[in-house]
N, C-alpha and C positions, 0 to 999 in steps of 0.2 A: 266638439272632442276635443280632446287637452291637446294633443299633437298633430299636426297638420306636417302638410309636406314642407313649407317653408321653415317648421321648425327642426326639421329631420335634416332640411338642406346647411342650415347653420351649424346644426350641431357635428355633421360629415365633415364642412370647410372648415370649423374650427378643430377638429380632432385629427380627423381621418385623412387630410391634406388636401382632397377638393371634395365637393359636393358628389360628385361620380363614384367618389371611393369609398362605396357603401360597406365594401366587406373585410374592412381594415379590423386589427383587433383593438385600435384606440376608438374609433367610432361607433363598433360595435359594444365597447364599454361604457362609453358617453351615452350612449342612446337608453342603455339599459339603464345607469345612474337615474337620467332624467325621470324615467318611467319609475323607477324606486321610490324617488322623492314624491313624486304624485299620488303613485298608491299607499305612501306612508301617511302624509298629508289627510287621504282620503279616509285611512281606518281611524285615523284618530278622532275622526267624526263620528263614523259609523262602524262600533267596535265590533259590531256582531254581524258583520258581512265575510263569512267564510270564505266566498268565493273567492274574494278579492285578496284575502290573506293567504290563500293557496297560492294563487298567481302569483302575489309579491315572494313567497317562498322560492317559488320555481324561479324567479327573475334571480334572484339573489343567484340561486345555487349556478345560472347560465352565466353570471357575472364572474362569479367565484373560480368557473372553469377557465373563462377566458383568461381571467389574471393570471392563475398558474400557469397557462400555456404562455401567455406573455414573459411571465417569471423564468421560465425554462429556455425561451428561446432569446431573448435579448431584454438581459435584468436592468440596462440604462432605460429601456421605454417603457419597461415595466413602473421604475421609480418614476421616471417625469409623468406618466399618467395618473399614479396615485398621489403623487403631489399635485399635480392641478386639479383633480376633482375633488381634493380632499377627503379622500378615503382614507379607514382607518385598516390599518395593519401592520 
């Protein structure tokens, strides 16, 4: 599988503060971004995989919701995570 517990721990340690803080908005956004990039690469090779396409659209929506929440709560944290992950917005 493309994502395992070590990768998740690294993502949450880097973006969530520590690896046990899996519920932080920054950690979740970073994890969704990692999954989105992997699904995008998969869809470049398998363009007729509609199940994966739907899953990608759902993940992008979840990430957008978390980004909107973070923007409303703390604009500095929002700007920091967008800059760090290189997201367009």
